[in-house]
C-alpha positions as CSV (number, residue, x, y, z in Angstrom):
1,M,30.5,13.1,25.0
2,G,28.8,13.0,21.4
3,T,27.5,15.8,19.6
4,T,23.8,16.6,18.8
5,A,22.2,16.9,15.4
6,K,21.4,20.4,15.9
7,E,25.0,21.3,16.4
8,E,26.4,18.8,13.8
9,M,24.1,20.7,11.3
10,A,25.4,24.2,12.5
11,R,28.9,23.0,12.1
12,F,28.0,21.9,8.8
13,W,26.5,25.2,7.6
14,D,29.4,27.1,9.4
15,K,31.8,25.1,7.1
16,N,30.4,25.4,4.0
17,T,29.8,29.0,4.7
18,K,33.4,29.7,5.3
19,S,34.7,28.0,2.1
20,N,32.2,29.7,-0.3
21,R,31.0,26.5,-1.6
22,P,28.0,26.8,-4.2
23,L,24.9,25.0,-3.7
24,S,23.8,22.2,-5.9
25,P,21.9,23.5,-8.9
26,H,18.0,23.4,-8.9
27,V,15.7,22.1,-11.1
28,T,14.9,25.7,-12.2
29,I,18.3,25.9,-14.2
30,Y,18.0,22.9,-16.6
31,K,16.5,23.1,-19.6
32,W,13.9,21.0,-20.5
33,S,14.3,18.1,-23.2
34,L,12.3,15.6,-24.7
35,P,13.7,12.4,-22.5
36,M,13.0,14.7,-19.1
37,A,9.2,15.3,-20.2
38,M,8.8,12.0,-21.2
39,S,10.1,10.2,-18.1
40,I,7.8,12.7,-16.0
41,T,4.8,12.0,-18.1
42,H,5.5,8.3,-17.9
43,R,5.8,8.4,-14.2
44,G,2.3,10.7,-14.0
45,T,0.7,7.8,-16.1
46,G,1.7,5.3,-14.1
47,I,0.6,6.9,-10.7
48,A,-2.7,7.9,-12.5
49,L,-3.2,4.1,-13.7
50,S,-2.1,2.6,-10.2
51,L,-4.8,5.4,-8.5
52,G,-7.6,4.8,-11.0
53,V,-7.2,0.4,-10.8
54,S,-7.2,0.9,-7.1
55,L,-10.1,3.4,-7.0
56,F,-12.2,1.0,-9.3
57,G,-11.2,-2.2,-7.4
58,L,-12.4,-0.4,-4.1
59,A,-15.7,1.0,-5.7
60,A,-16.4,-2.7,-7.1
61,L,-16.1,-3.9,-3.3
62,V,-17.6,-1.1,-1.5
63,L,-20.8,-0.1,-4.1
64,P,-24.0,-2.4,-4.0
65,E,-25.1,-2.5,-7.2
66,Q,-23.5,-4.5,-10.1
67,F,-21.8,-2.5,-13.0
68,P,-24.4,-2.7,-15.5
69,H,-26.6,-0.6,-13.0
70,Y,-23.8,2.3,-13.0
71,L,-23.1,1.8,-16.5
72,A,-27.1,2.4,-17.1
73,M,-26.9,5.5,-14.9
74,V,-23.8,7.2,-17.0
75,K,-26.2,6.5,-20.1
76,S,-29.5,8.1,-18.9
77,L,-27.2,11.2,-18.2
78,S,-27.5,12.1,-21.9
79,L,-24.1,13.3,-22.2
80,G,-22.9,14.8,-25.5
81,P,-20.4,13.4,-27.6
82,A,-17.5,15.7,-27.1
83,L,-17.6,14.7,-23.3
84,I,-17.9,11.1,-24.1
85,Y,-14.9,11.5,-26.5
86,S,-13.1,13.4,-23.8
87,A,-13.8,10.8,-21.0
88,K,-12.7,7.9,-23.5
89,F,-9.4,9.9,-24.3
90,A,-8.8,10.4,-20.8
91,L,-8.9,6.8,-20.1
92,A,-7.3,5.5,-23.0
93,F,-4.2,7.5,-23.0
94,P,-2.4,7.2,-19.9
95,L,-2.7,3.3,-20.7
96,S,-1.7,3.5,-23.9
97,Y,1.3,5.9,-23.4
98,H,2.2,4.0,-20.5
99,T,2.6,0.9,-22.1
100,W,4.3,2.3,-25.4
101,N,6.7,4.1,-23.2
102,G,7.6,1.0,-21.1
103,I,8.1,-1.1,-24.2
104,R,10.2,1.9,-25.8
105,H,12.2,1.9,-22.7
106,L,12.8,-2.0,-22.9
107,V,13.8,-1.9,-26.2
């Protein structure tokens, strides 16, 4: 008769404990490098872009008014230039970084 998964795991850990095998290294022991940071940032911007496009598309389907109405609402808030430029940067950075890093990767 076969063994259960619990028995197999217990046998695996007993064998590893008896043989004094080292555990695999964890992320915290690695020294950060530029390619590692760029890869993580590329994945993060890709996730942000896909979420942003999905939410924008969902909002376009669900919200009752047209886009100019919501644009006028934002303009009526009279937000300061610092907040406007910060929002523009938050929208433009992921797109430009993800695009240029993808081109760099292809080259």
